[in-house]
Structure formats: structure tokens, C-alpha cells
N, C-alpha and C positions, 0 to 999 in steps of 0.2 A: 719187549721192543727195546727198552732202555739198554739192555745188555748187548743186544745186537748192534746198537749204535756204539757202544764202548767197544765191542770186538772190532767193529770197522775202524775206529780211532785207533786202536791198538795196532792193527795191521799197518796203518799209516805211520805210526810213530815208532815202529820197530827199529831199534838201533842195530849195528853190525854185531854187538856182543851176543845178540839173541842167537847167533849161530852157535855158540858155545853152550852146551847143555849145562843145566844146574848152576848157572850164574845169573843172579838179579841183575836186571837193567831197568833204566827208567827213561822216560821221555815226558814231554809236556806240551799241551796244546789246548788253546781256548779255555783256560781255566781248570783243566784236569790234568793231574799228575798221574801217570801210569807206571806202575812197577810191575815188571813182567819176569817170569821164569819159565823156561822150556826144559822139559826132561829129555833123556836120551831117545825116547820113543817119539818125540815131537809134540808131546801134549803141552799146552800152554795154560798157565794159571796167572791171571792178572788182577792186581789190587789197584783200584781206581780211587783217587781222592780228589773230590771237587773242592778245590781251594779257591775258586773264584768265578766259575761258571755261574753258579747260583748263590743266592743269599744264604740258603740253608744247607748246602752241600748234598742236594738231591741225587747227584750222580755218584756219590761215594758208594763203593761196593766192590764185589769181586765178580770176575767171569772166569769160566773154565771151558776150554774147548780141547777135544781130542785131536790127534794129528791129522785125522781124516776130515776135520772141519766140524764135526758134530758138536753143537753147542749144548753143554751140560751145565750152565750157569744156574744159580738158584732161582727157582720160580715157585709159583703157587702149587704146581703139581710135581715139583721136584725137590727133594731134600738134599742138600750138599753139606758134608761134614768134612773136617779135617781131623786126622789122628796126629797129634803132636806130643811127643814124650809120653806116650800111653794114655793121653787124655783125648776126649772127643770135643770138637768145637763146631757148633752148628752155625752155618752162615746164612744170614737172612737174605731174602730176595731185596728188601729195601730197608732204609732206616727211617727213624722218625716216630717210632713207637718204643714203649719201654722194654719189652723182651727183646726186640731186635737191636736196640741200642745197647743193652746189657751184653748180649751175645757178641756183639761187634767189639766192645771195649775189651772183653776177655780174649777175643781173637787177636786184636792188635797187640796186646800185652805179650803174647806167646810167639807170634809169627816173627817178631824182631829178634828172637833168640833161637829160633828152630833150626837145628842142624839137619833135620829131615822131617817130611811130613807126607802123609798118605791122603788121597782125595777119595771120599766115598760119596757115591751118588745112589740115593734111595737104598741104603745100607749094603751097597756092593763097592769093593775097592776097585777103582778104575784107573788110577795113577799113583806114582810115588815120585817125589822130588827130593834131592839131597843137596840144597844150596851151599855154596862155598861160603865159610864163615866171613871172609873178607867182603864179599859182595853183599852178604846180608847186613853187616855192619855199615857199609858204605851206603847202600841204597835204601835200607829200611831203618836207618839210625834214628830219624826223627819223624814219626807219623802222627805228631800231636794235632795237626790240622786235618787229619783224615777221619772226621767225625761228622755227623749230622749236627746241624745248628738250627735249633728252633728260631723262628722269626723273632727278631729283636735280641738274640742272644749275643750275636757277634762271634766272639772267640769261644772256643770250647771250654767246658767247665774245668775248674782247677784240677779236680781229681783225675782228669783225663789228660792232663797236661802238666805232669809233675815237674818238669824242668823249668817251667815258667811260673812258679808259685809266687804269689804276692804276699810278702810279710806285712802283717797287720799289728799295730799296737793295740793291746787289750788293757783296758783299765777297769779294775774291779771297784765297785761302789760297796763299801762296808757301812751298814746302817747300825 
């Protein structure tokens, strides 16, 4: 249900650049940043970052739809993985649990550098995308806020936000 809402939001936020295949574009509405790419067949991959809709980022995730409108987003009964540079990356249905959050962090690290990726649903290749390097750099350049934030945590952990590290003074006590 959550991803159906995201797909609806995606359709409302789709900028004109979405007409050009393999170019990342983005939009923002009601606290959710949407990063979208459409391939030459018309399939759409969406990366949603809840940067203010909720306290914990509960709407952060991905959705994927074929050109015919069939929703193949991650779900309890559907495994979605990306093949990027010869490595597989499982995409969790939702975040807020250790395995899902770890998989999400690995995915975010590579999607920002991917020159191509294939989408597999239940171990079958269903789509391929070849984003332009410039659109990847421009649109996906900083995804540091695209994480699940446990209640009371505020900003993401420093290891998921390397550009915003806080330098700390360390004093050693010698006895």
C-alpha cells in the first residue's frame, strides 16, 4: 500500500525530463524527495527519500513499475534486486530493521555511482537502465538524508553521512 501511494505521488511529481530515457530527474512534495529514472521501454524506477514527511523516514524506499503500469515494487511476497557492476543488491520493502537498513546503506553507496543497472524481480531480469553520468551526479549526488531514522535519532548516523562528519577531540589519559 505504501508504495502504491508513492507511485501515485511519483506520477504527480514527474517533471518534463522524464520523457528522456535514462536520465535521472527529481521532484519534491510533502516531505518526500523522489528521484526517478525511466528506461527506453518506459519502465520506471523510483527512489523515495522521506526527508520530512515523518520523523523516522518511514516512506524512504524504492518502487518499480513496468511501462504497462504493473507494480513490481519490493513486497513481502516479491524479492527485488539490482545488479550493479556485477554485484547484487537486495532492496527491502521497508526500513527500520538491521538487515533492511544494512542492505539499504549498501544500495545507496553504489546507486550514486552506477553507470548501468538491471532490475531483477523474483530472480528474473525485468528491466535495464543506463543513467547518464551527469544526471546521476546531479540528482543522486547527496543521498545522506535518504535513510531510516529511529525515533529520537534525528539525523542519520555519521557512517551513513561521510560528508558531514563531526571532528572530535580525543584526550588520552595515561595512568
